C-alpha positions in Angstrom: 0.1 0.0 0.0 2.7 2.3 0.8 4.6 1.7 -2.4 1.5 2.8 -4.1 1.6 5.9 -2.6 5.0 6.7 -2.8 4.7 6.2 -6.5 1.8 8.2 -6.7 3.3 11.4 -4.9 6.4 11.0 -6.7 4.7 11.0 -10.0 2.4 13.9 -9.2 5.5 15.8 -8.0 7.5 15.3 -11.1 4.4 16.7 -13.3 4.2 19.8 -11.0 0.8 19.1 -9.7 1.6 18.3 -6.4 0.2 21.0 -4.1 3.0 22.1 -1.5 2.2 25.0 1.0 -0.3 25.9 3.9 -3.1 26.4 1.9 -4.0 23.0 1.2 -7.5 22.0 1.5 -8.6 19.9 4.7 -10.0 17.2 2.3 -6.7 16.9 0.5 -4.4 17.6 3.6 -6.2 14.6 5.6 -7.1 12.0 3.0 -5.2 8.8 4.1 -4.8 5.8 2.1 -7.5 3.9 4.3 -9.9 6.6 3.0 -9.0 6.4 -0.7 -9.0 2.6 -0.6 -12.1 2.1 1.6 -15.0 0.2 0.0 -18.4 0.6 1.8 -19.7 -2.9 2.0 -23.1 -2.4 2.7 -23.4 -0.8 -0.5 -21.8 -3.6 -2.4 -24.2 -6.0 -4.5 -23.9 -9.1 -4.1 -24.2 -11.5 -7.1 -27.0 -13.9 -7.1 -26.9 -17.4 -8.7 -28.4 -16.5 -11.9 -25.7 -13.7 -12.6 -23.3 -15.9 -11.8 -24.4 -18.9 -14.1 -25.4 -16.3 -17.0 -29.0 -16.9 -16.9 -32.2 -14.7 -16.8 -33.8 -15.6 -13.6 -37.7 -16.5 -13.3 -40.0 -13.7 -12.2 -40.7 -13.8 -8.8 -44.4 -14.7 -7.9 -46.0 -13.3 -5.1 -47.8 -16.0 -2.5 -50.0 -14.8 0.1 -49.0 -15.5 3.3 -50.3 -18.9 5.3 -53.4 -17.5 7.4 -52.8 -17.9 11.4 -55.5 -20.0 12.1 -54.4 -22.7 9.7 -50.7 -22.4 11.2 -52.5 -22.5 14.9 -54.4 -25.6 13.8 -51.4 -27.4 12.6 -49.1 -26.7 15.8 -52.4 -27.4 18.2 -52.5 -23.8 19.5 
């Protein structure tokens, strides 16, 4: 990870696009490697089986829930 930073900073210094001085914006000054590499896993969409296999999934069909009376009768409540 630090090798990537060294190369990145060296490249920007060589191109004279690396800002040096006290008037650096806070977002630039306090950006760390971890912030740049961070990936919010709560927003990553996992592939489902149909996407992995490469087929079109069947349309989802809504099924009404089982009435509570039938469940209670089954369990003897």
